[in-house]
Kinemage of the C-alpha trace (Angstrom):
@kinemage 1
@onewidth
@group {chain A} dominant
@subgroup {mainchain}
@vectorlist {calphas} color= white
{ca met a 1} P 42.455 81.997 11.846
{ca thr a 2} L 42.173 86.187 12.280
{ca arg a 3} L 39.641 87.884 10.995
{ca leu a 4} L 40.400 91.561 8.367
{ca thr a 5} L 37.549 94.255 7.373
{ca ser a 6} L 37.884 96.985 5.210
{ca leu a 7} L 37.289 99.650 7.214
{ca ala a 8} L 38.480 102.467 4.728
{ca ser a 9} L 40.254 103.527 1.421
{ca leu a 10} L 41.598 106.865 1.944
{ca arg a 11} L 43.911 109.321 -0.943
{ca ala a 12} L 45.993 111.659 -0.177
{ca pro a 13} L 45.642 114.219 -2.491
{ca leu a 14} L 49.483 115.580 -2.767
{ca gly a 15} L 51.474 112.485 -3.107
{ca gly a 16} L 48.998 109.895 -3.857
{ca gln a 17} L 50.106 107.758 -0.778
{ca glu a 18} L 47.161 105.122 -0.821
{ca ile a 19} L 45.744 103.994 3.120
{ca glu a 20} L 43.602 101.168 4.266
{ca leu a 21} L 41.999 100.769 7.689
{ca gln a 22} L 41.203 96.846 8.584
{ca gln a 23} L 39.997 96.198 11.846
{ca ile a 24} L 42.113 92.565 12.469
{ca asp a 25} L 39.827 90.474 14.675
{ca phe a 26} L 42.183 87.451 16.417
{ca asp a 27} L 40.211 84.409 16.996
{ca gly a 28} L 40.083 82.763 20.849
{ca glu a 29} L 41.715 86.070 22.254
{ca gly a 30} L 38.641 88.435 21.316
{ca met a 31} L 40.621 90.810 20.496
{ca ser a 32} L 40.776 93.669 18.384
{ca leu a 33} L 43.439 95.553 16.645
{ca leu a 34} L 42.917 98.840 14.727
{ca arg a 35} L 46.044 98.232 11.466
{ca thr a 36} L 46.466 101.311 8.951
{ca arg a 37} L 48.521 100.192 5.894
{ca ile a 38} L 49.640 103.441 4.064
{ca arg a 39} L 51.387 102.434 0.744
{ca glu a 40} L 53.617 105.078 -0.944
{ca lys a 41} L 55.017 103.511 -4.657
{ca ser a 42} L 56.007 100.210 -3.512
{ca arg a 43} L 56.623 101.062 -0.662
{ca phe a 44} L 54.114 99.676 2.743
{ca thr a 45} L 54.299 100.987 6.263
{ca ile a 46} L 51.681 98.650 8.321
{ca phe a 47} L 51.160 99.201 12.347
{ca asp a 48} L 48.297 98.138 14.711
{ca ile a 49} L 47.751 99.761 17.454
{ca asp a 50} L 45.202 99.530 20.352
{ca pro a 51} L 41.387 101.458 20.603
{ca ile a 52} L 42.782 103.404 23.646
{ca thr a 53} L 45.486 104.537 20.844
{ca ala a 54} L 43.604 105.096 18.204
{ca glu a 55} L 40.828 106.997 19.458
{ca ala a 56} L 43.717 109.809 21.414
{ca trp a 57} L 45.079 109.050 16.738
{ca gly a 58} L 41.860 110.352 15.834
{ca arg a 59} L 41.113 113.039 18.512
{ca ala a 60} L 44.637 114.656 17.370
{ca leu a 61} L 43.291 114.181 13.806
{ca leu a 62} L 40.247 116.092 14.241
{ca asp a 63} L 40.892 118.139 16.592
{ca trp a 64} L 43.895 119.343 14.048
{ca ala a 65} L 41.642 119.861 10.939
{ca gln a 66} L 38.625 121.621 12.803
{ca ala a 67} L 41.672 124.718 13.541
{ca gln a 68} L 42.364 124.634 9.806
{ca pro a 69} L 41.033 127.040 7.247
{ca arg a 70} L 38.391 126.178 4.896
{ca gly a 71} L 38.663 126.919 0.941
């Protein structure tokens, strides 16, 4: 049986998109993925990524955020 664990829920301030991060644990396979669910009104975008991709994406997000002026 696959287990989902909610890690974070966010709402984008300008577009109002709901972003949810979940960990997916696959029983018997010893593998976990990060699921990103983005909801825009009635449309959903869902994708699952491995730890290496999640780390690269996270670093890119942090690099961008840290380079932005704070108001």
